[in-house]
Residue frames relative to the residue before (quaternion, step in Angstrom):
aa qw qx qy qz dx dy dz
X 1.0000 0.0000 0.0000 0.0000 0.00 0.00 0.00
X 0.6426 0.5280 -0.3168 0.4560 3.54 1.08 -0.86
X 0.6327 0.5390 -0.3291 0.4481 3.57 1.06 -0.81
X 0.6373 0.5264 -0.3223 0.4613 3.59 1.03 -0.83
X 0.6544 0.5122 -0.3041 0.4658 3.54 0.98 -0.93
X 0.6577 0.5150 -0.3081 0.4552 3.56 0.99 -0.90
X 0.6480 0.5130 -0.3160 0.4659 3.60 1.00 -0.86
X 0.6401 0.5277 -0.3228 0.4557 3.58 1.03 -0.84
X 0.6590 0.5112 -0.3023 0.4616 3.57 0.97 -0.89
X 0.6552 0.5055 -0.3095 0.4683 3.57 0.98 -0.87
X 0.6397 0.5272 -0.3215 0.4578 3.57 1.02 -0.83
X 0.6569 0.5039 -0.3082 0.4686 3.58 0.96 -0.88
X 0.6456 0.5200 -0.3191 0.4593 3.58 0.99 -0.83
X 0.6449 0.5216 -0.3182 0.4591 3.57 1.00 -0.85
X 0.6479 0.5159 -0.3170 0.4621 3.54 1.00 -0.86
X 0.6498 0.5172 -0.3157 0.4589 3.57 1.00 -0.84
X 0.6531 0.5071 -0.3130 0.4674 3.56 0.96 -0.87
X 0.6367 0.5301 -0.3242 0.4566 3.57 1.04 -0.81
X 0.6551 0.5096 -0.3098 0.4639 3.55 0.99 -0.86
X 0.6568 0.5079 -0.3080 0.4645 3.57 0.98 -0.87
X 0.6404 0.5157 -0.3265 0.4661 3.57 1.04 -0.79
X 0.6508 0.5150 -0.3152 0.4603 3.56 1.01 -0.84
X 0.6468 0.5146 -0.3150 0.4664 3.55 1.03 -0.83
X 0.6502 0.5143 -0.3153 0.4618 3.58 0.96 -0.86
X 0.6480 0.5165 -0.3170 0.4613 3.57 1.01 -0.83
X 0.6512 0.5128 -0.3106 0.4654 3.58 0.99 -0.87
X 0.6569 0.5041 -0.3083 0.4683 3.56 0.99 -0.89
X 0.6454 0.5250 -0.3179 0.4547 3.54 1.04 -0.82
X 0.6699 0.4934 -0.3071 0.4620 3.57 0.92 -0.90
X 0.6366 0.5162 -0.3305 0.4681 3.57 1.07 -0.70
X 0.6562 0.5172 -0.3101 0.4536 3.57 1.00 -0.83
X 0.7316 0.4123 -0.2261 0.4936 3.59 1.06 -0.75
X 0.4518 0.7182 -0.4352 0.3012 3.58 1.29 -0.07
X 0.6458 -0.3333 -0.6866 -0.0214 1.48 -1.75 1.84
X 0.1539 -0.7737 0.6040 0.1134 3.57 -1.15 0.59
X 0.7034 0.2993 -0.2449 0.5964 3.56 1.27 0.60
X 0.6749 -0.4960 0.3450 0.4235 3.62 -1.23 0.29
X 0.2554 -0.7418 0.6057 0.1332 3.55 -1.20 0.71
X 0.1186 -0.7888 0.5968 0.0868 3.59 -1.03 0.71
X 0.2152 -0.7418 0.6233 0.1220 3.52 -1.15 0.77
X 0.2234 -0.7941 0.5565 0.0989 3.57 -0.54 1.21
X 0.1081 -0.7875 0.6065 0.0175 3.56 -0.94 1.00
X 0.3557 -0.7794 0.4835 0.1796 3.58 -0.77 1.01
X 0.6699 0.4525 -0.2814 0.5169 3.57 1.24 0.41
X 0.6271 -0.5498 0.3978 0.3823 3.55 -1.25 0.41
X 0.6271 -0.5349 0.4107 0.3899 3.55 -1.26 0.40
X 0.7327 0.4388 -0.3137 0.4150 3.55 -1.11 0.70
X 0.6221 0.5465 -0.3473 0.4401 3.58 1.21 -0.32
X 0.7243 -0.4606 0.2888 0.4240 3.61 -1.26 0.14
X 0.6543 0.4983 -0.3232 0.4682 3.60 1.00 -0.75
X 0.6310 0.5179 -0.3164 0.4833 3.56 1.06 -0.77
X 0.6284 0.5364 -0.3313 0.4556 3.60 1.00 -0.83
X 0.6569 0.5087 -0.3064 0.4645 3.57 0.90 -0.93
X 0.6580 0.5192 -0.3102 0.4486 3.57 0.94 -0.90
X 0.6973 0.4788 -0.2834 0.4519 3.59 0.87 -0.91
X 0.6223 0.5227 -0.3449 0.4697 3.59 1.05 -0.66
X 0.6798 0.4751 -0.2839 0.4813 3.58 0.94 -0.91
X 0.6325 0.5518 -0.3355 0.4277 3.60 0.96 -0.87
X 0.6518 0.5232 -0.3184 0.4473 3.58 0.92 -0.86
X 0.6792 0.4779 -0.2880 0.4769 3.58 0.95 -0.85
X 0.6538 0.5120 -0.3174 0.4579 3.59 0.97 -0.85
X 0.6177 0.5581 -0.3473 0.4317 3.57 0.99 -0.79
X 0.6712 0.4791 -0.2896 0.4860 3.58 0.96 -0.84
X 0.7052 0.4843 -0.2686 0.4428 3.58 0.87 -0.97
X 0.7581 0.4017 -0.2003 0.4731 3.58 0.96 -0.89
X 0.3908 -0.7506 0.4602 0.2687 3.57 1.19 -0.33
X 0.6580 0.4324 -0.3180 0.5281 3.58 1.19 0.52
X 0.6014 -0.5550 0.4297 0.3817 3.55 -1.22 0.48
X 0.0389 -0.7719 0.6345 0.0028 3.57 -0.93 0.96
X 0.0498 -0.8351 0.5470 -0.0300 3.57 -0.37 1.26
X 0.3466 -0.7038 0.5799 0.2198 3.54 -1.29 0.46
X 0.1160 -0.7930 0.5975 0.0268 3.55 -0.82 1.05
X 0.2202 -0.7894 0.5633 0.1051 3.58 -0.50 1.18
X 0.0582 0.7918 -0.6023 0.0827 3.56 -0.69 1.16
X 0.0077 -0.8288 0.5592 -0.0200 3.60 0.46 1.17
X 0.4535 0.6855 -0.5006 0.2718 3.55 -1.21 0.49
X 0.8542 0.1229 -0.1107 0.4929 3.54 -1.21 0.73
X 0.6725 -0.5294 0.3064 0.4167 3.57 0.89 0.89
X 0.6634 -0.5014 0.2429 0.4996 3.55 1.24 0.74
X 0.4489 0.7114 -0.4445 0.3080 3.61 1.25 0.02
X 0.5813 0.5953 -0.3785 0.4055 3.59 1.08 -0.66
X 0.6834 0.4801 -0.2891 0.4679 3.58 0.84 -0.96
X 0.6467 0.5261 -0.3185 0.4512 3.58 0.97 -0.86
X 0.6531 0.5090 -0.3123 0.4656 3.58 1.00 -0.80
X 0.6164 0.5547 -0.3423 0.4418 3.59 1.00 -0.81
X 0.7187 0.4346 -0.2559 0.4787 3.57 0.83 -0.96
X 0.6127 0.5534 -0.3524 0.4407 3.60 1.02 -0.71
X 0.7120 0.4412 -0.2464 0.4875 3.62 1.10 -0.73
X 0.5439 0.6614 -0.3891 0.3395 3.59 1.21 -0.38
X 0.6242 -0.5185 0.4209 0.4054 3.56 -1.27 0.38
X 0.3947 -0.7330 0.4989 0.2410 3.62 -0.88 0.87
X 0.3633 0.7577 -0.4585 0.2892 3.55 0.68 1.14
X 0.5957 -0.6178 0.3481 0.3771 3.58 1.26 0.17
X 0.6055 0.5875 -0.3538 0.4037 3.58 1.25 0.03
X 0.7245 0.2579 -0.2091 0.6040 3.58 1.31 -0.09
X 0.0113 -0.8162 0.5743 -0.0627 3.56 -0.53 1.23
X 0.3079 -0.7389 0.5720 0.1790 3.56 -1.27 0.37
X 0.1606 -0.7149 0.6685 0.1274 3.55 -1.01 0.88
X 0.0855 -0.8413 0.5335 -0.0161 3.52 -0.14 1.35
X 0.2300 -0.7450 0.6089 0.1460 3.53 -1.34 0.28
X 0.8177 -0.3297 0.1806 0.4359 3.56 -1.35 0.06
X 0.6274 0.5561 -0.3715 0.3989 3.69 0.89 -0.68
X 0.4923 0.6603 -0.4441 0.3528 3.62 1.15 -0.34
X 0.7590 0.3942 -0.2091 0.4742 3.58 0.94 -0.88
X 0.6928 0.4407 -0.2921 0.4904 3.60 1.22 -0.12
X 0.5767 0.6365 -0.3817 0.3416 3.60 1.08 -0.61
X 0.6045 0.5719 -0.3567 0.4245 3.58 1.10 -0.61
X 0.6805 0.4531 -0.2733 0.5069 3.57 1.22 -0.47
X 0.6993 0.4856 -0.2535 0.4592 3.57 1.24 -0.47
X 0.7768 0.2700 -0.1310 0.5536 3.57 1.12 -0.69
X 0.3402 -0.7191 0.5678 0.2116 3.56 -1.08 0.72
X 0.8511 0.2027 -0.1365 0.4646 3.54 -1.27 0.51
X 0.1807 0.7710 -0.5820 0.1848 3.59 0.86 0.91
X 0.4224 -0.7158 0.5042 0.2345 3.56 -1.16 0.65
X 0.7253 0.2838 -0.2440 0.5778 3.55 1.18 0.54
X 0.2741 -0.7179 0.6111 0.1901 3.54 -1.32 0.33
X 0.5018 -0.7029 0.4150 0.2863 3.57 -0.67 1.12
X 0.7644 0.3824 -0.1967 0.4805 3.59 1.02 -0.75
X 0.7596 0.3830 -0.2035 0.4846 3.61 1.18 -0.38
X 0.6795 0.5282 -0.2913 0.4177 3.59 1.13 -0.53
X 0.7678 0.3311 -0.1650 0.5232 3.59 1.25 -0.20
X 0.3197 -0.6688 0.6281 0.2368 3.49 -1.41 0.34
X 0.3365 -0.7480 0.5295 0.2166 3.63 -0.47 1.10
X 0.2335 -0.7655 0.5864 0.1252 3.57 -0.99 0.87
X 0.7391 -0.3145 0.2310 0.5490 3.57 0.68 -1.07
X 0.3886 -0.6389 0.5979 0.2887 3.53 -1.15 0.64
X 0.3436 -0.7708 0.5067 0.1762 3.55 -0.76 1.04
X 0.7958 -0.1550 0.1495 0.5660 3.57 0.74 -1.01
X 0.1973 -0.7306 0.6276 0.1825 3.51 -1.36 0.12
X 0.1385 -0.7627 0.6271 0.0762 3.54 -1.24 0.54
X 0.2617 -0.8112 0.5002 0.1527 3.59 0.05 1.26
X 0.4682 -0.6506 0.5219 0.2918 3.54 -1.20 0.60
X 0.1682 -0.7785 0.6008 0.0694 3.56 -1.03 0.87
X 0.3523 -0.7222 0.5543 0.2167 3.57 -0.81 1.01
X 0.0246 -0.8275 0.5583 -0.0548 3.57 -0.52 1.24
X 0.0798 -0.7677 0.6346 0.0394 3.53 -1.19 0.69
X 0.6240 -0.5019 0.4248 0.4222 3.54 -1.32 0.18
X 0.6163 -0.5881 0.3701 0.3707 3.64 -1.02 0.69
X 0.6798 0.4838 -0.2961 0.4649 3.62 1.14 -0.50
X 0.5906 0.5930 -0.3543 0.4172 3.58 1.30 -0.03
X 0.8298 -0.2207 0.1668 0.4846 3.57 -1.26 -0.51
X 0.3826 -0.7354 0.5208 0.2040 3.54 -1.16 0.68
X 0.7860 0.1648 -0.0892 0.5891 3.59 1.23 -0.40
X 0.6567 -0.4827 0.3994 0.4198 3.55 -1.33 0.24
X 0.6498 0.5341 -0.3182 0.4374 3.56 0.92 -0.93
X 0.6600 0.5010 -0.3044 0.4699 3.57 0.98 -0.83
X 0.6433 0.5221 -0.3183 0.4607 3.57 1.00 -0.80
X 0.6587 0.5033 -0.3073 0.4673 3.58 0.92 -0.89
X 0.6330 0.5295 -0.3288 0.4591 3.59 1.00 -0.81
X 0.6357 0.5244 -0.3211 0.4667 3.58 1.02 -0.82
X 0.6809 0.4973 -0.2874 0.4543 3.57 0.93 -0.93
X 0.6719 0.4906 -0.3018 0.4657 3.59 1.01 -0.74
X 0.6147 0.5544 -0.3421 0.4447 3.57 1.12 -0.65
X 0.7982 0.0952 -0.0318 0.5940 3.59 1.03 -0.80
X 0.1759 -0.8275 0.5254 0.0911 3.61 0.30 1.23
X 0.8349 0.2149 -0.1700 0.4773 3.57 -0.98 0.89
X 0.5576 0.6071 -0.4038 0.3967 3.60 1.20 0.20
X 0.6980 0.4432 -0.2769 0.4896 3.59 0.91 -0.88
X 0.1990 -0.7920 0.5715 0.0806 3.55 -1.08 0.78
X 0.1238 -0.7646 0.6208 0.1211 3.53 -1.28 0.33
X 0.3405 -0.7491 0.5387 0.1809 3.54 -1.00 0.88
X 0.0472 -0.7844 0.6174 0.0365 3.56 -1.22 0.49
X 0.6095 -0.5694 0.4177 0.3603 3.54 -1.30 0.26
X 0.7644 -0.2820 0.1709 0.5541 3.60 1.27 -0.04
X 0.6536 -0.5286 0.3749 0.3908 3.55 -1.23 0.49
X 0.8121 0.2668 -0.2141 0.4728 3.55 -0.96 0.94
X 0.5658 0.6075 -0.3847 0.4036 3.57 1.26 -0.17
X 0.7325 -0.4323 0.2986 0.4329 3.53 -1.33 0.20
X 0.6648 0.5126 -0.3107 0.4457 3.59 0.92 -0.88
X 0.6371 0.5206 -0.3199 0.4699 3.57 1.03 -0.78
X 0.6983 0.4743 -0.2805 0.4569 3.57 0.80 -0.99
X 0.6023 0.5463 -0.3565 0.4602 3.59 1.12 -0.63
X 0.6474 0.5204 -0.3103 0.4624 3.58 1.00 -0.82
X 0.6448 0.5105 -0.3174 0.4721 3.56 1.04 -0.78
X 0.6294 0.5260 -0.3299 0.4673 3.57 1.03 -0.79
X 0.6299 0.5381 -0.3277 0.4542 3.57 0.99 -0.85
X 0.6681 0.5041 -0.3065 0.4534 3.58 0.86 -0.92
X 0.6799 0.5027 -0.2912 0.4474 3.57 0.92 -0.93
X 0.7106 0.4605 -0.2642 0.4618 3.58 0.86 -0.96
X 0.7360 0.4082 -0.2288 0.4892 3.60 1.03 -0.78
X 0.3689 -0.7422 0.4839 0.2810 3.59 1.21 -0.33
X 0.5097 0.6298 -0.4265 0.4020 3.58 0.95 0.90
X 0.3405 -0.7171 0.5689 0.2148 3.57 -1.32 0.28
X 0.0214 -0.7949 0.6051 -0.0389 3.54 -0.74 1.13
X 0.4169 -0.6608 0.5545 0.2864 3.57 -1.29 0.34
X 0.2654 -0.7616 0.5714 0.1519 3.57 -0.76 1.05
X 0.0821 -0.7821 0.6175 0.0159 3.56 -0.84 1.06
X 0.1352 -0.8214 0.5499 0.0685 3.62 -0.17 1.24
X 0.1672 -0.7697 0.6108 0.0813 3.57 -1.06 0.83
X 0.5185 -0.6108 0.4898 0.3437 3.54 -1.29 0.17
X 0.8191 0.0217 -0.0605 0.5701 3.54 0.55 1.21
X 0.6307 -0.5710 0.3883 0.3540 3.53 -1.30 0.42
X 0.6105 0.5978 -0.3540 0.3803 3.61 1.04 -0.73
X 0.7045 0.4283 -0.2961 0.4822 3.67 0.75 -0.87
X 0.5969 0.5489 -0.3665 0.4562 3.60 1.10 -0.59
X 0.6479 0.5122 -0.3033 0.4752 3.56 1.02 -0.85
X 0.6444 0.5410 -0.3256 0.4314 3.58 0.91 -0.88
X 0.7031 0.4522 -0.2737 0.4756 3.58 0.92 -0.87
X 0.5977 0.5287 -0.3650 0.4796 3.59 1.15 -0.48
X 0.6417 0.5149 -0.3156 0.4728 3.59 1.00 -0.82
X 0.7266 0.4395 -0.2323 0.4742 3.55 1.05 -0.80
X 0.5169 -0.6719 0.4004 0.3479 3.57 1.27 -0.08
X 0.4221 0.7123 -0.4727 0.3016 3.62 1.21 0.24
X 0.7428 0.1979 -0.1620 0.6187 3.59 1.23 -0.42
X 0.5771 -0.6489 0.3895 0.3069 3.56 -1.11 0.72
X 0.8085 -0.0502 0.1010 0.5775 3.57 0.99 -0.82
X 0.0104 -0.7892 0.6132 0.0309 3.52 -1.33 0.07
X 0.3707 -0.6806 0.5764 0.2590 3.54 -1.22 0.52
X 0.0951 -0.8126 0.5749 0.0115 3.54 -0.47 1.23
X 0.4544 -0.6445 0.5294 0.3131 3.56 -1.01 0.74
X 0.5657 -0.6222 0.4197 0.3416 3.57 -1.05 0.71
X 0.5527 0.6160 -0.3937 0.4001 3.58 1.20 -0.43
X 0.8596 0.0672 -0.0815 0.5000 3.56 -0.56 1.15
X 0.6428 0.5589 -0.3339 0.4038 3.62 1.19 -0.23
X 0.4957 0.7012 -0.4143 0.3016 3.60 1.18 -0.52
X 0.6489 0.5301 -0.3484 0.4202 3.66 0.86 -0.78
X 0.6186 0.5551 -0.3528 0.4298 3.62 1.02 -0.69
X 0.6661 0.4802 -0.2998 0.4856 3.57 1.09 -0.68
X 0.6761 0.4998 -0.2963 0.4531 3.56 0.92 -0.88
X 0.7015 0.4468 -0.2596 0.4908 3.58 1.13 -0.65
X 0.5090 -0.6866 0.3976 0.3337 3.58 1.28 -0.04
X 0.4322 0.7054 -0.4629 0.3185 3.59 1.22 0.27
X 0.7628 0.0976 -0.0673 0.6356 3.55 1.27 -0.49
X 0.3186 -0.7196 0.5758 0.2215 3.57 -1.25 0.42
X 0.2646 -0.7477 0.5920 0.1428 3.55 -0.86 1.02
X 0.2489 -0.7941 0.5402 0.1251 3.58 -0.79 1.02
X 0.7748 -0.1806 0.1488 0.5873 3.59 0.99 -0.79
X 0.3668 -0.6987 0.5667 0.2370 3.54 -1.27 0.44
X 0.3759 -0.7486 0.5106 0.1937 3.58 -0.86 1.02
X 0.4892 0.6242 -0.4398 0.4214 3.54 0.62 1.20
X 0.5907 -0.5730 0.4283 0.3733 3.57 -1.28 0.26
X 0.7700 0.2525 -0.1412 0.5686 3.58 1.20 -0.47
X 0.5673 -0.5763 0.4587 0.3683 3.54 -1.23 0.43
X 0.5054 -0.6417 0.4926 0.3000 3.53 -1.20 0.60
X 0.4865 -0.6920 0.4421 0.2983 3.64 -0.68 1.02
X 0.6602 0.5169 -0.3131 0.4459 3.59 1.05 -0.71
X 0.7629 0.1922 -0.1210 0.6053 3.61 1.26 -0.42
X 0.0697 -0.8770 0.4735 0.0433 3.59 0.62 1.12
X 0.6698 0.4975 -0.3068 0.4581 3.62 1.16 -0.45
X 0.5609 0.6042 -0.3856 0.4142 3.58 1.27 -0.16
X 0.3595 -0.7573 0.4960 0.2263 3.63 -0.63 1.04
X 0.5077 -0.5744 0.5249 0.3699 3.52 -1.30 0.27
X 0.6759 -0.4706 0.3601 0.4383 3.57 -1.25 0.23
X 0.6522 0.5156 -0.3184 0.4554 3.58 0.96 -0.86
X 0.6556 0.5079 -0.3083 0.4660 3.57 0.97 -0.84
X 0.6823 0.4748 -0.2743 0.4836 3.56 1.15 -0.66
X 0.6426 -0.5728 0.3049 0.4075 3.58 1.30 0.11
X 0.6961 0.4141 -0.2708 0.5203 3.59 1.27 0.24
X 0.0903 -0.8314 0.5482 0.0117 3.56 0.25 1.28
X 0.7440 0.4442 -0.3007 0.3984 3.55 -1.22 0.51
X 0.6255 0.4779 -0.3575 0.5026 3.60 1.26 -0.02
X 0.2506 0.7555 -0.5515 0.2495 3.54 -0.02 1.36
X 0.2485 0.7599 -0.5672 0.1976 3.57 -0.60 1.10
X 0.1174 -0.8067 0.5792 0.0067 3.53 -0.83 1.11
X 0.3190 -0.5950 0.6720 0.3042 3.44 -1.41 0.25
X 0.0320 0.8116 -0.5814 0.0474 3.59 -0.96 0.68
X 0.1429 -0.7542 0.6238 0.1473 3.54 -1.30 0.13
X 0.0458 0.8052 -0.5880 0.0617 3.54 -1.12 0.69
X 0.4286 -0.7114 0.5093 0.2254 3.55 -1.20 0.64
X 0.0011 -0.7966 0.6030 -0.0418 3.56 -0.92 1.01
X 0.2548 -0.7274 0.6156 0.1646 3.54 -1.33 0.44
X 0.6388 -0.5038 0.3814 0.4389 3.62 -1.19 0.25
X 0.6186 -0.5444 0.4141 0.3866 3.57 -1.17 0.59
X 0.8076 0.2583 -0.2431 0.4711 3.55 -1.18 0.78
X 0.3395 0.6916 -0.5463 0.3286 3.58 1.16 0.45
X 0.5582 -0.6327 0.4030 0.3546 3.65 -0.80 0.90
X 0.5429 -0.6535 0.4165 0.3237 3.60 -0.88 0.90
X 0.5919 0.5754 -0.3734 0.4232 3.60 1.12 -0.61
X 0.6592 0.4928 -0.3038 0.4799 3.58 1.06 -0.78
X 0.6312 0.5319 -0.3273 0.4599 3.57 0.98 -0.87
X 0.6793 0.4941 -0.2885 0.4596 3.57 0.89 -0.96
X 0.6410 0.5205 -0.3303 0.4573 3.59 0.99 -0.79
X 0.6608 0.4973 -0.3039 0.4729 3.57 0.94 -0.88
X 0.6437 0.5223 -0.3323 0.4498 3.59 0.95 -0.82
X 0.6366 0.5299 -0.3345 0.4495 3.60 0.95 -0.81
X 0.6992 0.4679 -0.2760 0.4648 3.56 0.90 -0.91
X 0.6191 0.5206 -0.3464 0.4751 3.60 1.07 -0.67
X 0.6386 0.5304 -0.3216 0.4555 3.57 0.99 -0.85
X 0.6462 0.5049 -0.3121 0.4797 3.58 1.00 -0.83
X 0.6453 0.5334 -0.3199 0.4435 3.57 0.96 -0.89
X 0.6997 0.4796 -0.2706 0.4551 3.56 0.91 -0.93
X 0.6492 0.4996 -0.3143 0.4797 3.58 1.26 -0.33
X 0.5231 0.6433 -0.4162 0.3732 3.58 1.25 -0.19
X 0.5884 -0.6351 0.3717 0.3351 3.62 -0.89 0.91
X 0.6698 0.5197 -0.3253 0.4187 3.59 0.93 -0.81
X 0.6714 0.4672 -0.3008 0.4904 3.60 0.98 -0.79
X 0.6093 0.5520 -0.3502 0.4487 3.58 1.00 -0.79
X 0.6910 0.4784 -0.2777 0.4652 3.56 0.86 -0.98
X 0.6518 0.5309 -0.3190 0.4376 3.58 0.95 -0.88
X 0.7192 0.4433 -0.2572 0.4691 3.58 0.81 -0.99
X 0.6643 0.5000 -0.3130 0.4591 3.59 0.93 -0.82
X 0.6379 0.5284 -0.3338 0.4500 3.57 1.04 -0.71
X 0.6560 0.4970 -0.2961 0.4847 3.57 1.25 -0.48
X 0.5823 -0.5959 0.3684 0.4124 3.58 1.28 -0.15
X 0.5088 0.6580 -0.4142 0.3695 3.58 1.26 0.21
X 0.3136 -0.6837 0.6192 0.2254 3.52 -1.36 0.37
X 0.3254 -0.7616 0.5297 0.1831 3.59 -0.55 1.15
X 0.2187 -0.8105 0.5362 0.0880 3.59 -0.85 1.01
X 0.0388 0.8323 -0.5529 -0.0017 3.62 0.27 -1.22
X 0.1880 0.8236 -0.5108 0.1594 3.60 0.85 0.98
X 0.5560 -0.5617 0.4839 0.3758 3.54 -1.35 0.15
X 0.6676 -0.4815 0.3561 0.4423 3.62 -1.20 0.23
X 0.6586 0.5076 -0.3176 0.4557 3.60 0.96 -0.82
X 0.6550 0.5055 -0.3101 0.4683 3.57 0.97 -0.83
X 0.6586 0.5034 -0.3083 0.4667 3.57 0.99 -0.84
X 0.6252 0.5324 -0.3382 0.4596 3.60 1.02 -0.77
X 0.6563 0.5036 -0.3045 0.4721 3.58 0.95 -0.87
X 0.6301 0.5350 -0.3209 0.4623 3.58 1.03 -0.82
X 0.6658 0.5070 -0.3031 0.4557 3.58 0.89 -0.93
X 0.6480 0.5183 -0.3210 0.4565 3.59 0.97 -0.84
X 0.6539 0.5088 -0.3084 0.4674 3.58 0.99 -0.84
X 0.6636 0.5048 -0.3021 0.4621 3.58 0.92 -0.93
X 0.6346 0.5371 -0.3213 0.4534 3.58 0.98 -0.88
X 0.6743 0.4949 -0.2892 0.4656 3.58 0.95 -0.88
X 0.7031 0.4765 -0.2794 0.4477 3.57 0.81 -0.98
X 0.6598 0.4909 -0.3158 0.4733 3.58 0.94 -0.84
X 0.6166 0.5587 -0.3387 0.4393 3.56 1.08 -0.71
X 0.6282 0.5428 -0.3330 0.4470 3.57 1.02 -0.79
X 0.6804 0.4894 -0.2909 0.4615 3.57 0.88 -0.97
X 0.6827 0.4987 -0.2900 0.4484 3.58 0.84 -1.00
X 0.6495 0.5112 -0.3127 0.4680 3.56 1.00 -0.82
X 0.6606 0.5376 -0.3107 0.4220 3.59 0.96 -0.85
X 0.7472 0.3536 -0.2174 0.5190 3.59 1.13 -0.58
X 0.3883 -0.7622 0.4447 0.2657 3.56 1.39 0.15
X 0.3029 0.7812 -0.4864 0.2478 3.56 0.94 0.94
X 0.0619 0.7649 -0.6387 0.0551 3.57 -0.99 0.89
X 0.2560 -0.7876 0.5455 0.1288 3.57 -1.01 0.84
X 0.4769 0.6547 -0.4482 0.3782 3.60 1.25 0.23
């Protein structure tokens, strides 16, 4: 009996020593982080807003961390491919994800995803947001109230274009219909560019355009902006009211990008990355670059970003469920 007790005690001691050694190794690796190249995975092709955000941050992190920081574009499956890659990666801070708005809606649109938007990642920082702007042709309505009156007079006649089913522009249009009590025709395109072209040409009545790259069309008079779907006015268009100010509360939807790490990444690494991202976003060159594109620079804490993701996941889920949309 004594031998059994002694073996049990030795086994417990060995397990404790192993745990302490593992903890010391993890703490050491976090303290020395990074001592190898870091990659930021992007679920979209090069040249888009999420890719731009990743490359701007990567350049600053490379200088600050003293290690190579590269951007790896892995488009596919509505950005799910990139999210799955990072969700499966070692939680050591060497594989990161620059995610965008579909991260919080894809779980409601696709079945059997290999990641969970709220559980598979450690949020580091939201980098930027790009509020949606309700735009019409210059010959159309001058206010939200006028547009709603037109839609109610002839239900199902006015149309809105989007970059595709399930995207931010589509969901914004659905929110508009629900909050205003109107019926519109959804015209999905294969991307934002053809949707914009048909809005410019008057083939569709309206569209929700992300503020990224769209501001010049409003300033040049090629399109009329009616309201911004955000809680605050857009600094680049200070005279443009929010949806609530225009009399239609509850229509709020942003495109956004943010940096995440795999779940269980040591908090010391997450905090270090957040500090450096915050510094990068405060630098004049990045501020000017992003603001000139129509973005709102954020630079949130991990806790703030986690709360933001949970809110977005809930709100997008409500809209998607209400229209019974599935992309499987």
